[in-house]
C-alpha positions in Angstrom: 137.0 78.1 102.3 134.5 78.2 104.9 131.3 80.3 104.7 131.6 83.6 106.6 129.8 86.9 106.5 132.4 88.5 104.2 132.3 85.8 101.5 128.5 85.5 101.4 126.3 86.7 98.6 122.9 88.5 98.7 121.1 85.1 98.9 123.3 83.7 101.6 125.6 81.3 99.5 129.2 81.6 98.7 129.9 84.8 96.6 131.1 83.9 93.2 134.1 86.3 93.3 135.3 84.6 96.5 135.2 81.3 94.7 137.1 82.5 91.9 139.8 84.5 94.0 140.2 81.2 96.1 141.6 79.6 93.0 143.1 82.4 91.0 146.8 82.7 92.0 147.7 79.1 92.6 148.1 77.6 89.0 150.5 80.3 87.9 152.5 80.0 91.0 152.7 76.3 90.8 153.8 76.4 87.2 156.6 79.0 88.0 158.0 76.6 90.5 157.6 73.5 88.4 159.0 74.9 85.1 161.8 76.9 86.9 163.6 80.3 86.1 163.8 79.7 82.4 160.2 80.5 81.7 157.9 83.4 81.7 154.5 82.4 83.2 151.5 84.7 83.5 147.8 84.3 84.0 146.2 85.1 80.5 142.4 84.5 81.1 139.9 82.7 83.3 136.4 81.7 83.0 134.2 80.3 85.9 131.0 78.4 85.5 128.8 78.1 88.6 127.2 74.8 88.9 125.6 74.6 92.4 125.0 77.2 95.1 126.3 76.0 98.6 126.7 77.2 102.0 129.1 74.3 102.8 133.0 74.6 103.1 134.5 74.4 99.6 137.8 73.1 98.4 139.7 72.6 95.1 142.6 70.5 93.8 144.9 71.7 91.0 146.4 68.8 89.1 149.6 69.4 86.9 150.8 66.2 85.4 154.3 65.4 84.1 152.6 65.2 80.7 151.3 68.7 81.1 154.9 70.0 81.9 156.4 68.1 79.0 153.7 69.5 76.7 154.5 73.0 77.7 158.2 72.4 77.2 157.6 71.0 73.7 155.4 73.9 72.7 157.8 76.6 74.1 161.1 74.9 73.0 161.5 77.3 69.9 160.8 80.5 72.0 157.2 80.8 71.0 154.4 81.5 73.5 152.1 78.7 74.5 148.6 79.0 76.2 147.8 75.8 77.9 144.3 75.6 79.5 143.6 73.8 82.9 140.3 73.0 84.5 139.9 73.4 88.3 136.9 71.9 90.1 135.5 73.6 93.2 133.6 71.0 95.4 131.8 71.2 98.6 132.0 68.9 101.7 129.7 66.5 100.0 132.0 66.3 96.9 129.2 68.0 94.9 130.6 70.1 92.1 130.0 73.8 92.9 131.9 75.5 90.0 134.4 74.8 87.2 137.2 77.3 86.7 139.1 77.2 83.1 142.5 79.0 83.4 144.6 79.8 80.4 148.2 80.5 81.2 150.7 82.3 79.1 154.0 80.4 79.0 157.2 81.4 77.0 160.7 80.2 77.4 163.0 83.1 78.4 165.7 84.0 75.8 169.2 82.9 76.8 171.7 85.8 76.8 174.9 85.2 74.8 
């Protein structure tokens, strides 16, 4: 996300709400696709920690490993909900850490109709 007048805060750096909203939907949407139609997937909670103010362009990478997916499948196999947590780093053009977002996702296997 590049710096613009509409995502600048009162002191001229990236607005925290814009940093969070940049990350917000993607983890849930990725898990919906990766787990498939047999699962309910919802955002449960999030926390953002601001590390460094910046005016530089910011980016993030979401990493969901095969081990993460297997962990979710194992914890939801009996139909119970599971609340895995993922950390997302927001970095600037210099690769400096700007913020950390901790996302908790609600996952439950859908009941199979008989």
